[in-house]
N, C-alpha and C positions, 0 to 999 in steps of 0.2 A: 750631324749626329741624327738627320732623320732618319739615313741612311742601316743605322745600327737599329734602333728597334725592331723592326723585323726578325734581328740576329735574334737582338736577346731574345725574342717570344719562339723564336722559332726553338732556340737550349732550353730556354724552360720545358718548353711541350717538351722537347728529345727527353731531358733528364727525368717529368712522374712520367715519360710511357718507360722509360727504363725503370721504374720505380716500378710501374703497376706488374710489367710482366718478373720481376723479381721476385715479388710479391706473388705472384701467378704461380712459378714455378716453384716457389715454396712450396705454398698448397696441396698443391698436386704432388711434391716431394711427399709430405707429410700426410695427404689422402693413400699412395702408394704404399707409405709403408704400413698402416691400420689396415690396409687391404693385404697386404701380407702377412699380416702377422693372424688372421683371420683364416689362411687359408686352411684347407686340412686339417681344421682346429674340431671339436664339438661344443657347440652351443645352448644351453638346455632354454627350454621358456616356462619355463613352472607354472606349472595353476597348480591353487591352492585348492582346489575339490581334487573331488573322485574320478573318476574316466566313465563320459557318455553323458555329461551334461553340456551346460549352454557356453562354457567357457573355455573346456575341452574341448570342443568343436571344433570353436574360435582358433584354438590354438595349434591346432592338427592343420588346420587349410591354412593360417596364415605361418608355417611353421616351413614346408615345402621352400614356398617363392621367394621366403626370406634366405632361405641356405645358396637356391640360386644365386644371390647376389652377393652374399657373405664368400663363398666359395667354402663352405663351412657344411657342417651336417648337424645340422637345428632339432633337436629329439626333443619331445612335450615330458616331463618328471611331471607328475600327481602327487602333490602335499595334501593330501585332504589332514583339514584337525583349527578344529576351531571358527571353524565359516572364515578360512584361509589367514588370520592372524597367524594362526601355527608361521605360515609359508613367509609372513612377512616379516616377521620378526627373522626367522633366520635368514631370508636374505638381509636385510637390516646389517647385517656383522657378518656378510658374509668376503671373499676377494673381491676386492673392487677391479678384476680383470677386463671384466665386458665380455663373457662368458657366460651367465647365469643373467636370465631379466625373467620378472612376470609379468604375467598376464592380472590384471589390480582389478576383485572391483571395486571399482573405486567409491563406489558411493558407501557402501556398508565400512571399512576400513576408514574411510571420512568421520562418516559416523561414529562409530568407535571410539573413536581415534577426539573426537568433540564430549564423544561423555563419561573421556577419561576412563574408559576399561582397564584394569588392573590386567590383564590378557596383554595389550598393546606397550611393544617397547619398539615402537619405531616413530619417526613425524614424517609423515605421508611426503613434505613440503622438501625433504634433505634426501629420497632416492633424486638418482636423478633418469628425468624426465622422455621417453622417448616418444609422447603422443596418445592419442584417445585412437583405439582401434573403434568405436562405435558407443554412442550414447541414445537411445530413443527417452522417447516423451511417454511418460501412464496415463495409463487411465483407468479409471472408476469402472466397474460392473455390477451391476444388479441379477439374478435373474432375470428371464425374459418379460417373466408373468411379475416380474412383481409389481406391488400397487405405486410404488414411489418411482417416477420416471424421471425428473431433473433436478440439481441442486435446492432447488427452492422448494421444489413437495415433499421434500428432506429437515429442511427447517420449518418448513411447514408442521410437521407429522406429530413431530414431540416425542415418539414413540424411541425404543431403543435402539442402534442396528446391532448387528453382531459381525464382524468382519473378519475374516480366516487370517494365518499370515505364519509364517513357520518358525520365529525366531522373535525376537526380541526390536534386531538391528539390520533389517531386511531388506529393506523397501519394503515388501509389502503392510506391513506395521506398523514403520515408522512413518511410511505414508496416510495409513488409514488415522494415526492419532493426528498427523498435524490436521490433517481436514478436516476433523472431527473438531479439533480447536477453534479453528480456525469459523466454523459453517456454527458452532456452537449448540453441538448436534451431542445424545446423547449415545455411546460409541463402548461396546465391549469388545476389545481386541484379543483372538481367541488365538491360543501360538502352536506350536508342538504340527503340526501338518508336516509329512518328511522331504517336500520340497515346494514350488508354485505352481505343481503340476495338483496335487492333492489338495492344495487350498484354493483350486477352480475349478474343479472335483466336489467339493463341497460346496459351494453357492450353487452349481446345475445343478444336485440334489436334494435342493433346497435348504439342506445344515445350517448355510450360514447365506447371514445374506447381500453378501458385499467384497470387495474384492480388487484391492487396487494397483494393479497392473504393470509391466513393459505394454507400450503398442504391439509391438510383435505377437507377445502374446495374447491380448488381447482379440488381436483380427482372428487368431484359431479359433477364438471361445464364437464370437460374434459369427462370424463364417458358418460356422454351423449350426450356429441356428438355437445359442443353448443359452447367450449370454447378452443384455444391453449396456450399453457405451453411454454412462450419466454423462461425463463431462473429459473435455483433454487437461491435465491437472497442472501442463504448462502453456508456456505462453507464444514454444514453439509448434507452429503446426505437425500433425503427426500424417506418413507418406498412408497411413493406412485410411484414418479419419478426418479428410484435410475439412469434412462439414461440419465437425465436431464443435461444439462451443466450447472455448473453453475455459475452465471456474474462475478468471478474473472477468470473462465475459457475462456470465451468470450469475454472481454475486456481488452484490455491494459489501466490498470489504474496507475496514479505517484501517488508517498506512502501515500500522504495526502488524496486523492482519499480513496485508497484502507483503510485505516483508515477509516473512513469515513461511510463507508462500513461495519468495522467487527464491528466498534463503535455499527452499530443500529443493527448490526447480535445480538452481545452481548443486545440490550436489548430489543428483540426478545425472544432473549433465556430464559426471565426472566419468561416471558408465564403463565401460573397460578400457584400461589403461594402462599401457606397456613403460615400466620399469625396469630401471637396473641399481644395484646397490650405490651408494654413495661415492663420490674421490673415483668413479673414472675419470679417468685421464683428462682432461678437456677432448682434446684431436680424439679418443678413441670415444666419448660421446660424442662427441661433433661426427666424425663417421657413421657412428648406427645411428644417430638421428635422420641420417640423409640415407640410409640404405632402407628403414624401415618407410621412411615418406614414401620412398621409389615405393616399394616395394608396397603400401596401403594407398599408393594410386594405382597402380596398376588394374586396367579395364578387366584384361582376366582373372583376376584375383577379385574383383566388384562383382561380376561377372558371375562367376559360378556360387559366389556369396549369396547373391540373390536368388536364384538355384532352391535351395537351402534355406530362405527366406534370415539369415546372417550377413545383415549390411554392416557395407563398411561405412561406416564415416567420417574418414580421417580428419583430426583434427592436430597440429606442428605442437612439438614438445612446449613453447613458450607461451601458446594461448592456454594450453592442459597446467601450470606452470601455475597461471594467473588468476583460474578458476578454480585450486588445490588451495591458495591463501587466502582468493575471498569468500571462499566455501566453510574455514577452521582455522585459517591462523590468525586471522585479519578481523576475522570475529569482536566485537568491544564484550568488558566483563557480563556485561551485560544481556545484552545478545546471546553471551556464549550459557549463562544461568536462565534463561527463560528458555532454550533451546534444550538444556538439560531435564530441566522440569519438565516440558512437553512433553518426551518421547521415554521418561521413570513410570510416566503415569498410568502405568497399562494393567 
């Protein structure tokens, strides 16, 4: 009887190996089928803004690298309108064939959904998520000669602070409004600037007191010796300002205010996300996720991006989707109501 035991073990191991080999062959055949589907086809990366901006530049940097992996012609298609919401609406009802994707401003469109904008006709969670291309910490800036230099200075001053912004949910204005709510400082958000560059120039010219921008933009202003960095508004350290204190280190907050800053940080971390229409077949979605991961993990692409300060900090699809849920769909009614009240009080 003892001689049979090794034979049984060997049989079980053989069966397991056969099952594993069959599963591997099935997956390989499946992947090959998806690869064959893309050969010679045209894939569109949609950008919800006009040519020449940051999202357009990122998309055009990624397109040829992704095209090589798909064996497809990957082109960038600009669809400006309503701060990219028009393009998001169009993609939400597009054919789920895997031939269209959008490089979305996850922060802006996520906040638009939270604010229940009537223009929004999509649910960010229901798109097919391919991953996050990049997400930067945001930084609070003032003119280099502005008398208030730290968050504590602003809290003590008791004066109104004018912040420059482009629109009601643009990263700049909602970040400023959240900061003012948490620090209990008087603020005036001045919207209408054509873009973040114009909003930054307004602070440089001392027309405005402060601006809330990504660390990439902040680095350009500080390096040119025009503006001063007050605080890093994220828990995540900035590659450009590694020694700059975070807002959490700079001021004492109530648990509710700390939650609000963390919430806004989570929304900011959505950053530049790649998504496809809902209901793309699972095998095709999995194949696209693998190709996007391979593309955005390519050292050559990352090195090319660093030369022009288009940094790639890839986050895979599942953590990206988890962040979307945490920032949008898992908000309690009370939390959502508070966010809406704060961001609408400009």
